[in-house]
C-alpha positions, 0 to 999 in steps of 0.5 A, a space after each residue: 500500500 502506498 499512502 497518498 500524503 498529498 491528500 492531507 495538505 493544503 488549505 483546511 476547514 480548520 483555517 490553517 494550511 497544512 504541509 507535510 515533509 513526507 512525500 511518500 509512504 510505502 507499506 508492503 511486502 518486498 517494498 525494499 526491492 523497489 527502494 532505489 526507484 522510490 529514491 530516484 522518483 523523489 530526487 533523493 540523490 547524492 552521497 548517502 549515509 545509512 545508519 543502523 544499530 548492531 542488532 538490526 544490521 545483523 538481522 537484516 543482512 541481505 536487505 541492506 540498502 546501498 550506501 556511500 557510508 554505513 554507520 553501525 551503532 552499538 545497540 547495547 545502551 543506545 537511546 535517544 540522547 542529545 550527546 549520543 546523537 551528536 557524537 554519531 554526527 561526528 562520523 558523518 562524511 558530508 552526506 546529501 541524504 541520511 537513511 535511518 534503518 531500524 526501530 524508533 531510536 535509530 529514527 532519531 539518529 536520522 531526523 536530528 542530524 538531517 535537521 541540523 545539516 539541512 538535508 533529507 532524511 529517509 526512514 526504513 522502519 523494521 518494526 511497527 511498535 510506535 508511531 514516530 516513523 512519520 513524525 517531525 518530532 524528535 523525543 530525546 533526552 536533554 540534560 536528563 529530561 525528556 524533551 519533544 522538539 521539532 525536527 526533520 520528518 522523512 521525505 520517504 518511508 519504506 516499510 517492508 512487511 517481510 522484515 516487520 512481520 518478524 517482530 516478536 510478539 512483545 513489539 507487536 503488543 507495544 505497537 497496539 498499545 501506542 495506537 490505542 492510546 489515541 482514545 485518551 489523547 483525542 479526548 484530552 485534546 477535545 476537552 482542551 478545546 472546550 474549556 480553553 479554546 485550544 486550536 483543534 483540527 477536525 481533519 487531523 482528528 479524523 486521521 487519528 481516529 482512522 489510525 485508531 480504528 485500523 489498530 482497534 480492528 487489527 487488535 481485535 483480530 489478533 486477540 481472537 486468532 493470534 494472527 497479526 495484520 502487519 499491514 494494518 498495524 503499520 499503516 495505523 502507525 504511519 497515519 498517527 505519525 502524520 498527524 504530528 507533522 500536520 499539526 507541528 506538534 503531537 497533540 492528536 497522538 499524545 495526551 496524559 497517557 504518553 507522559 508515563 513513557 517520559 516518566 519511566 525514561 526520566 526515572 525520578 525518585 521512587 520510579 528508578 526501577 521502572 523500565 519498558 519500551 515506549 508502547 508498554 509504558 504508554 499502555 500503562 498510562 492509557 489503562 490508568 487514564 481509562 480507569 481514572 476518566 471513567 471514575 471522574 465521569 461518575 462525580 461532580 466537580 467544583 472549581 478551585 483557584 489555580 496555584 502554580 506548582 511549588 518548588 518543594 512539590 517538584 523537588 519531592 516528586 522529581 528530585 534535585 536532578 530534574 527539579 530545575 527542568 520541571 520548574 522551567 517547563 511549568 513556569 507559564 502553566 496552561 492552567 493559569 490561562 483560563 477560568 477553572 469554572 469553564 471545566 465545571 460548566 462544560 462537565 456534561 460535554 466532558 462526560 460525553 467525551 469520556 463515554 467514547 473511551 471503551 469501558 475499563 473491563 473491555 480494555 483490560 480484556 483486550 490488553 490481556 488477549 493481545 499480551 500487552 503490558 498495562 499495569 504499573 507492576 508490568 513495567 517495574 512501578 510499585 502498584 502503591 504508586 498507581 494513584 500518584 503516577 499520572 499527576 506526577 507525570 502531568 508535570 513533565 509537559 505543560 499540556 492541558 489534559 484532564 489529569 492536569 485539570 485535577 489541580 483546579 478541581 475538587 470532587 464531591 
């Protein structure tokens, strides 16, 4: 399947004009057999650097693409950290295009240098475990804190299903988790539009909804038969990633639930033993949001005055190492930009949105049947922290979510 990216660009009914750096997305069996044709079609010529990690380089032997320079990074201990990426950039020998061949981490080792050098970037995903392949956002660790910053999106994505189908079940489950998270992120976005007038694009929301439906149907099939529809699952990831380009941020794809992944990566006090790949952590956040949001829908809120986060609270929850970064992130707190009474006045509408999230029992059964991780203990978090982990993680990003709104609400 070849995605027509142009259909999403141009003037939109939301009042904005959307653009995409990504010109072509190919998801098919044997897609790499035509890699050179796609590169030529898009004019991606000149000196080519191809970046792998050691595991993928070995596993995909015989499938490698032509390169003027190959960089193979040691996979052990490799993660998206600014210093590591910049060290890799020192090895680059004046490329005209960078090809990142691998999973999500390797993509950041392609998009960050491409952005810095002002050259094209091409993605060859080997997994469908997250939606970052078509995104123009680079989530990397800077000074110990996870940051999502604008970067280069791939002009071409070639996802060969002959490679992707070899992914272990754990990574299939991770991909399911990452897309089912849109149940929460879309609700958070729509609530923010209602209570604070945040910009909202129906077309982009529809694209995220379509990705969600693709994955929901594929997950239902996988739960029932154990057979993964790799094409549908991969297309869901690609569509979700495009929403980030169209908006120039991750609003449609990432809400309160995604901040669990950042919490695990940052490892503040009491979360030092937490570990898990991105989708697994997101799955834990999604399920906890599902529980919490349905619980809140049964209650009646009262507004209370906004109070900024205190340094004492941040120091207690995040420790000295992360304190300054969290304080800076929250210095212009979005909660201070509107009257909390707006939430109370629109509570019936918010409850209707919460009703679009599947019931807790249904989500839990699907997670179990698909082998997904969804409970705190599944990723090394003490279950006693279940009620704290979302409010703490909400401080990581100054984004308006229902979890963040709890700071200006009391419930009867």
